[in-house]
Every structure is written in C-alpha cells, then in structure tokens.
C-alpha positions as a Python dict, from the first residue, in 0.01 Angstrom:
ca = {
    (1, 'M'): (0, 0, 0),
    (2, 'T'): (312, 213, -50),
    (3, 'K'): (314, 321, 318),
    (4, 'R'): (270, -38, 427),
    (5, 'F'): (560, -145, 207),
    (6, 'S'): (776, 139, 345),
    (7, 'R'): (704, 37, 703),
    (8, 'L'): (793, -321, 620),
    (9, 'V'): (1123, -218, 464),
    (10, 'L'): (1205, 6, 764),
    (11, 'S'): (1126, -274, 1008),
    (12, 'T'): (1344, -515, 814),
    (13, 'I'): (1637, -272, 811),
    (14, 'L'): (1600, -204, 1185),
    (15, 'A'): (1588, -572, 1269),
    (16, 'S'): (1894, -640, 1056),
    (17, 'T'): (2083, -355, 1222),
    (18, 'L'): (2001, -478, 1573),
    (19, 'A'): (2108, -826, 1479),
    (20, 'V'): (2464, -711, 1415),
    (21, 'L'): (2492, -461, 1701),
    (22, 'P'): (2727, -565, 1982),
    (23, 'F'): (2588, -716, 2299),
    (24, 'T'): (2665, -398, 2493),
    (25, 'T'): (2425, -193, 2281),
    (26, 'Q'): (2136, -432, 2310),
    (27, 'A'): (2178, -535, 2673),
    (28, 'R'): (1940, -430, 2944),
    (29, 'T'): (2023, -348, 3303),
    (30, 'L'): (2134, -659, 3494),
    (31, 'S'): (2125, -737, 3865),
    (32, 'I'): (2261, -994, 4108),
    (33, 'G'): (2110, -1094, 4442),
    (34, 'T'): (2341, -1156, 4738),
    (35, 'N'): (2347, -1211, 5111),
    (36, 'P'): (2342, -902, 5340),
    (37, 'Q'): (2622, -646, 5356),
    (38, 'G'): (2918, -777, 5555),
    (39, 'S'): (2900, -1118, 5389),
    (40, 'V'): (3137, -1275, 5136),
    (41, 'A'): (2851, -1300, 4886),
    (42, 'Y'): (2777, -928, 4907),
    (43, 'A'): (3143, -834, 4853),
    (44, 'S'): (3168, -1074, 4559),
    (45, 'G'): (2840, -959, 4409),
    (46, 'S'): (2954, -599, 4429),
    (47, 'A'): (3278, -694, 4252),
    (48, 'I'): (3085, -863, 3972),
    (49, 'A'): (2845, -573, 3936),
    (50, 'D'): (3137, -330, 3897),
    (51, 'V'): (3387, -534, 3696),
    (52, 'V'): (3156, -741, 3477),
    (53, 'G'): (2921, -448, 3427),
    (54, 'D'): (3212, -239, 3296),
    (55, 'A'): (3344, -524, 3081),
    (56, 'I'): (3017, -579, 2897),
    (57, 'G'): (2915, -214, 2901),
    (58, 'T'): (2590, -283, 3081),
    (59, 'P'): (2454, -130, 3405),
    (60, 'F'): (2484, -405, 3669),
    (61, 'T'): (2349, -365, 4022),
    (62, 'V'): (2387, -570, 4340),
    (63, 'I'): (2075, -636, 4549),
    (64, 'P'): (2140, -756, 4907),
    (65, 'Q'): (1877, -994, 5042),
    (66, 'G'): (1872, -1260, 5311),
    (67, 'G'): (2029, -1599, 5243),
    (68, 'P'): (1955, -1849, 4964),
    (69, 'T'): (1601, -1909, 5091),
    (70, 'A'): (1525, -1547, 5004),
    (71, 'I'): (1759, -1501, 4708),
    (72, 'I'): (1674, -1808, 4500),
    (73, 'P'): (1293, -1766, 4503),
    (74, 'A'): (1332, -1396, 4419),
    (75, 'M'): (1566, -1468, 4129),
    (76, 'T'): (1350, -1741, 3979),
    (77, 'A'): (1055, -1502, 4008),
    (78, 'G'): (1244, -1257, 3787),
    (79, 'E'): (1340, -997, 4049),
    (80, 'F'): (1704, -1019, 3937),
    (81, 'D'): (1908, -1212, 3681),
    (82, 'F'): (2187, -1373, 3882),
    (83, 'A'): (2251, -1480, 4241),
    (84, 'F'): (2521, -1613, 4470),
    (85, 'A'): (2486, -1930, 4677),
    (86, 'N'): (2684, -2232, 4783),
    (87, 'V'): (2615, -2544, 4579),
    (88, 'V'): (2454, -2725, 4873),
    (89, 'A'): (2183, -2460, 4905),
    (90, 'A'): (2135, -2457, 4528),
    (91, 'A'): (2090, -2836, 4517),
    (92, 'T'): (1832, -2837, 4795),
    (93, 'A'): (1642, -2557, 4621),
    (94, 'L'): (1639, -2746, 4291),
    (95, 'D'): (1504, -3060, 4458),
    (96, 'G'): (1272, -2890, 4706),
    (97, 'K'): (1446, -3030, 5012),
    (98, 'G'): (1573, -2894, 5343),
    (99, 'P'): (1469, -2530, 5390),
    (100, 'F'): (1303, -2545, 5046),
    (101, 'K'): (1088, -2846, 5133),
    (102, 'G'): (775, -2853, 4918),
    (103, 'R'): (907, -2584, 4679),
    (104, 'K'): (1111, -2710, 4385),
    (105, 'F'): (1295, -2443, 4187),
    (106, 'E'): (1346, -2647, 3874),
    (107, 'S'): (1441, -2350, 3654),
    (108, 'L'): (1755, -2290, 3864),
    (109, 'R'): (2078, -2302, 3664),
    (110, 'V'): (2451, -2261, 3736),
    (111, 'A'): (2650, -2001, 3546),
    (112, 'A'): (2990, -2057, 3709),
    (113, 'V'): (3178, -2205, 4001),
    (114, 'V'): (3377, -1909, 4125),
    (115, 'Y'): (3569, -2028, 4432),
    (116, 'P'): (3541, -2253, 4737),
    (117, 'L'): (3336, -2117, 5028),
    (118, 'H'): (3491, -2193, 5367),
    (119, 'L'): (3270, -2194, 5674),
    (120, 'G'): (3413, -2183, 6023),
    (121, 'V'): (3253, -2220, 6365),
    (122, 'Y'): (3376, -1925, 6572),
    (123, 'V'): (3415, -1854, 6942),
    (124, 'K'): (3592, -1565, 7112),
    (125, 'K'): (3969, -1597, 7116),
    (126, 'D'): (3983, -1610, 7497),
    (127, 'S'): (3690, -1853, 7526),
    (128, 'P'): (3745, -2175, 7725),
    (129, 'I'): (3574, -2358, 7436),
    (130, 'K'): (3851, -2547, 7257),
    (131, 'S'): (3660, -2819, 7072),
    (132, 'F'): (3310, -2906, 6958),
    (133, 'G'): (3265, -3120, 7267),
    (134, 'D'): (3307, -2805, 7477),
    (135, 'L'): (3000, -2654, 7306),
    (136, 'R'): (2767, -2869, 7517),
    (137, 'G'): (2533, -2640, 7707),
    (138, 'Q'): (2679, -2328, 7546),
    (139, 'R'): (2485, -2059, 7356),
    (140, 'V'): (2507, -2143, 6987),
    (141, 'A'): (2345, -1948, 6701),
    (142, 'S'): (2048, -2130, 6548),
    (143, 'A'): (1757, -2089, 6305),
    (144, 'F'): (1924, -1819, 6090),
    (145, 'K'): (1574, -1722, 5977),
    (146, 'S'): (1676, -1535, 5662),
    (147, 'Q'): (1991, -1740, 5597),
    (148, 'S'): (1883, -2093, 5688),
    (149, 'N'): (2163, -2259, 5491),
    (150, 'L'): (2388, -2158, 5782),
    (151, 'A'): (2162, -2349, 6021),
    (152, 'G'): (2206, -2652, 5797),
    (153, 'F'): (2584, -2622, 5800),
    (154, 'M'): (2589, -2570, 6178),
    (155, 'T'): (2370, -2878, 6221),
    (156, 'S'): (2614, -3073, 6005),
    (157, 'A'): (2915, -2944, 6200),
    (158, 'L'): (2759, -3054, 6528),
    (159, 'A'): (2657, -3393, 6385),
    (160, 'M'): (3015, -3454, 6271),
    (161, 'S'): (3107, -3458, 6641),
    (162, 'G'): (2808, -3670, 6739),
    (163, 'M'): (2606, -3374, 6863),
    (164, 'S'): (2291, -3182, 6775),
    (165, 'Y'): (2120, -2860, 6877),
    (166, 'D'): (1968, -3058, 7165),
    (167, 'D'): (2314, -3068, 7321),
    (168, 'V'): (2362, -2690, 7320),
    (169, 'T'): (2159, -2383, 7412),
    (170, 'A'): (2014, -2283, 7076),
    (171, 'V'): (1980, -1906, 7029),
    (172, 'P'): (1772, -1809, 6722),
    (173, 'V'): (1921, -1536, 6501),
    (174, 'Q'): (1818, -1367, 6178),
    (175, 'N'): (2136, -1418, 5975),
    (176, 'G'): (2510, -1472, 5993),
    (177, 'V'): (2597, -1104, 6024),
    (178, 'Q'): (2367, -1059, 6324),
    (179, 'A'): (2508, -1375, 6482),
    (180, 'M'): (2866, -1247, 6459),
    (181, 'D'): (2755, -917, 6612),
    (182, 'E'): (2593, -1115, 6895),
    (183, 'L'): (2921, -1299, 6947),
    (184, 'I'): (3100, -964, 6972),
    (185, 'D'): (2844, -831, 7221),
    (186, 'G'): (2850, -1145, 7437),
    (187, 'G'): (2505, -1276, 7348),
    (188, 'L'): (2646, -1592, 7190),
    (189, 'D'): (2927, -1833, 7267),
    (190, 'A'): (2959, -1971, 6913),
    (191, 'T'): (2834, -1919, 6560),
    (192, 'I'): (2917, -2017, 6203),
    (193, 'F'): (3003, -1796, 5906),
    (194, 'S'): (3225, -1755, 5600),
    (195, 'T'): (3589, -1736, 5703),
    (196, 'K'): (3658, -1434, 5481),
    (197, 'A'): (3343, -1238, 5560),
    (198, 'G'): (3391, -874, 5650),
    (199, 'V'): (3200, -916, 5974),
    (200, 'V'): (3441, -1195, 6080),
    (201, 'Q'): (3732, -957, 6023),
    (202, 'K'): (3543, -699, 6227),
    (203, 'A'): (3484, -946, 6512),
    (204, 'D'): (3849, -1045, 6514),
    (205, 'A'): (3955, -681, 6531),
    (206, 'V'): (3708, -593, 6808),
    (207, 'V'): (3719, -892, 7044),
    (208, 'G'): (3939, -1154, 6875),
    (209, 'V'): (3789, -1477, 6743),
    (210, 'R'): (3902, -1836, 6700),
    (211, 'A'): (3771, -2103, 6463),
    (212, 'L'): (3709, -2450, 6602),
    (213, 'S'): (3847, -2738, 6395),
    (214, 'V'): (3579, -2976, 6264),
    (215, 'D'): (3630, -3351, 6281),
    (216, 'S'): (3803, -3476, 5965),
    (217, 'S'): (3765, -3850, 6026),
    (218, 'D'): (3611, -4071, 5759),
    (219, 'S'): (3291, -4109, 5960),
    (220, 'A'): (3262, -3734, 6014),
    (221, 'S'): (3322, -3667, 5645),
    (222, 'A'): (3052, -3920, 5558),
    (223, 'T'): (2812, -3744, 5794),
    (224, 'L'): (2886, -3412, 5625),
    (225, 'A'): (2837, -3559, 5277),
    (226, 'E'): (2502, -3707, 5380),
    (227, 'R'): (2368, -3394, 5546),
    (228, 'S'): (2521, -3134, 5313),
    (229, 'P'): (2573, -3295, 4968),
    (230, 'G'): (2854, -3125, 4778),
    (231, 'A'): (3035, -3009, 5094),
    (232, 'Y'): (3352, -3158, 5237),
    (233, 'V'): (3622, -3095, 5498),
    (234, 'A'): (3915, -2873, 5401),
    (235, 'E'): (4216, -2748, 5593),
    (236, 'V'): (4292, -2376, 5596),
    (237, 'A'): (4646, -2261, 5663),
    (238, 'A'): (4753, -2079, 5977),
    (239, 'G'): (4722, -1704, 5942),
    (240, 'S'): (4534, -1722, 5612),
    (241, 'V'): (4206, -1594, 5757),
    (242, 'P'): (4097, -1429, 6084),
    (243, 'G'): (4073, -1661, 6382),
    (244, 'V'): (4301, -1930, 6239),
    (245, 'A'): (4635, -1931, 6424),
    (246, 'A'): (4707, -2296, 6343),
    (247, 'P'): (4601, -2528, 6058),
    (248, 'T'): (4226, -2569, 6105),
    (249, 'N'): (3965, -2794, 5944),
    (250, 'V'): (3656, -2614, 5816),
    (251, 'I'): (3359, -2697, 5596),
    (252, 'E'): (3408, -2623, 5226),
    (253, 'A'): (3141, -2595, 4956),
    (254, 'P'): (3177, -2460, 4600),
    (255, 'F'): (3040, -2107, 4570),
    (256, 'V'): (2843, -2060, 4250),
    (257, 'V'): (2690, -1784, 4043),
    (258, 'L'): (2333, -1890, 3970),
    (259, 'T'): (2085, -1781, 3709),
    (260, 'D'): (1746, -1891, 3577),
    (261, 'S'): (1664, -2091, 3265),
    (262, 'Q'): (1455, -1796, 3142),
    (263, 'V'): (1757, -1563, 3124),
    (264, 'D'): (1863, -1548, 2759),
    (265, 'E'): (2164, -1747, 2641),
    (266, 'E'): (2368, -1453, 2510),
    (267, 'T'): (2341, -1262, 2838),
    (268, 'V'): (2470, -1557, 3040),
    (269, 'Y'): (2743, -1625, 2782),
    (270, 'Q'): (2871, -1267, 2798),
    (271, 'V'): (2861, -1252, 3179),
    (272, 'V'): (3050, -1581, 3217),
    (273, 'K'): (3302, -1471, 2953),
    (274, 'A'): (3360, -1144, 3139),
    (275, 'L'): (3407, -1334, 3466),
    (276, 'A'): (3671, -1558, 3311),
    (277, 'E'): (3855, -1275, 3139),
    (278, 'N'): (3867, -1034, 3434),
    (279, 'K'): (3999, -1244, 3722),
    (280, 'D'): (4267, -990, 3817),
    (281, 'K'): (4022, -700, 3841),
    (282, 'L'): (3772, -914, 4033),
    (283, 'A'): (4043, -1023, 4279),
    (284, 'V'): (4137, -661, 4347),
    (285, 'A'): (3772, -586, 4430),
    (286, 'A'): (3718, -905, 4634),
    (287, 'S'): (4018, -1123, 4724),
    (288, 'D'): (3820, -1449, 4712),
    (289, 'F'): (3832, -1424, 4333),
    (290, 'E'): (4204, -1506, 4349),
    (291, 'A'): (4082, -1868, 4351),
    (292, 'L'): (3877, -1822, 4032),
    (293, 'D'): (3998, -2077, 3775),
    (294, 'L'): (3866, -2111, 3420),
    (295, 'N'): (3940, -2484, 3434),
    (296, 'T'): (3696, -2540, 3723),
    (297, 'M'): (3424, -2286, 3640),
    (298, 'G'): (3225, -2541, 3438),
    (299, 'Q'): (3158, -2869, 3619),
    (300, 'S'): (2891, -3091, 3464),
    (301, 'K'): (2883, -3321, 3767),
    (302, 'L'): (2743, -3057, 4001),
    (303, 'P'): (2399, -3144, 4142),
    (304, 'V'): (2249, -2840, 3962),
    (305, 'P'): (2242, -2814, 3578),
    (306, 'Y'): (2428, -2540, 3392),
    (307, 'H'): (2269, -2272, 3176),
    (308, 'P'): (2317, -2328, 2798),
    (309, 'G'): (2490, -1990, 2764),
    (310, 'A'): (2751, -2093, 3020),
    (311, 'I'): (2801, -2436, 2863),
    (312, 'R'): (2859, -2275, 2523),
    (313, 'F'): (3141, -2061, 2664),
    (314, 'Y'): (3311, -2350, 2846),
    (315, 'Q'): (3288, -2573, 2540),
    (316, 'E'): (3443, -2302, 2324),
    (317, 'K'): (3732, -2281, 2571),
    (318, 'G'): (3765, -2660, 2591),
    (319, 'V'): (3719, -2667, 2968),
    (320, 'W'): (3370, -2818, 3001),
    (321, 'Q'): (3418, -3105, 3245),
}
C-alpha cells in the first residue's frame, strides 16, 4: 500500500514537472520532406531544418523525396512531420484529384504560406524557340514520374496558348532536376521548373537558358485557374532570376509548409512561430525566404485547411485572414 502510494506520488510529481518544462525539452526529433536536391523545396527545407531546429532546440532533419505525389502520402503516413508543396498540388491531394485521383488525403493541413513559387518554361538561350507557338513539334519534358505536379503545370502552360502535349514531342522524365540536366545535355528543347532552383542556375551557367513568357490574357488566365486552381500569372523582373533578360510572365502558386492533422498542436505552433520570428536567418540560408511575410502566412481562404496550432499563432498575432 505504501509502495503503491509512493509510486503514485512520484508519477504525479513527474507529470507536473513535464507539464511546465519548455517545449525544447519535451520535443522529439522533427523532419520535413522535400523535392530532390537541386530544387527550391530542398533548399528551403534545409533552411528550415537548420534555422527552425536551432530556434526551438529540437533536432530537425530534411528528407529529400520525389515531388508532392511522393511527399504528401509519405507525410500523412507518418514518415515525417512537415512537407513542402505548392498549394495547387496540396489541393488536388486533399480532394483526390489529378495525380492523386482516387486517393484523398483528408488529414492534410497547412502550417504556413512561405512565399510565391514561380515556374518558368525554359529553353536554351540560343534556341530559335521564342514563344510557346514555336514549341510545336519540339522535344518537351513530360510525365515527371516522381514530380507529376510539374506535368500539370506544363500542361496548363501549353493550354494557355491553345496547345497540348499532342502538339509537341513529349519526352518522359523522372523529375524537374533530371529534365533540366537533359536540357543541358541536348536531350530536350524545353522544360519547366522553379525559377530560383539551383539546377536552373546551373543550366544558365553551363549552357545559358531563357524563360518563355506565358500568355497573360484574360482567357489564358482563366484556363490556368481552371486547370491549376490557386495558380495565376505573374511578371518577374528582368535580371531577377536566371534566364530572364526582360520582364517575363511566369506561373505563380503559393508555396506552403504542410503538416498532418495528427501532428500535435504545440509542435506546429512552435514551428510556425520560429518561422515567423527568424525570417532574416532563413533568408540568408535560402533567399526565397526574403518574401516571407507574417501578414500572409495565414490565409483561411486557401483550398486546404490550416492546422489548429498554426491558427492559434496567427490569431495571437492578429494576422489570421
């Protein structure tokens, strides 16, 4: 009886102590899934793992995968806690559409909008291809087997000019990094990828690349909105990214940090808080974070719901839209 009572008292004291310990003491190792090395997502995920991990005092690792079709299922299965994706891919995963057809990932949640993702369609700088119309019959990257969201964006870009993959010579690739390497080596005439990706910088340094300007007419914008909900046309300034020597229209989609509804509220709260409070350090590690803005991190109108831990932080800051 006495021993039982002693154990009960000890358990009560331990529980009370843990309840008041800081998050950093109680936290487990965290991880974030990203696209392959050479991508914007990988660079950003690495920045978060380093900066946010240090800020909350928790080991944080980055796990490169394929694209969203590999990352989102793995995250919702518990292989890691957070993931990067554009909001279009996240919305199709939530609803079980597009490349996720027949598989709804209803536990998917947004933690934060971090910055706009710009996607450009690239050709070699000295290529005779000057417009989307010139792509007819040319070798264009397709399939993107482990990064199929890029195939969706390329399909949208072609459709905005009244074209489809039937009008070009479709060349299946594994992912965006491989496609850019194929462009460098001469195996492709055009491909699509993030304008600030490391492999795009590499391609520009090795052979020189040029981004084609997408159609920005009302009808083209409507086509983009229909095929890639949440995406829109944006102009990037001359010289701001590789392959853009003049103002160029590209596809823009909000880039988001995702998590799962099963990840506990305090973990998500602390990670989002660390993101918001360490913009400068994140931007040093990955320049895209220069566009991180507390006022736009929490957007209730996104087609994917937010995690309660994230909402709590944004409400405390008075920026929940």
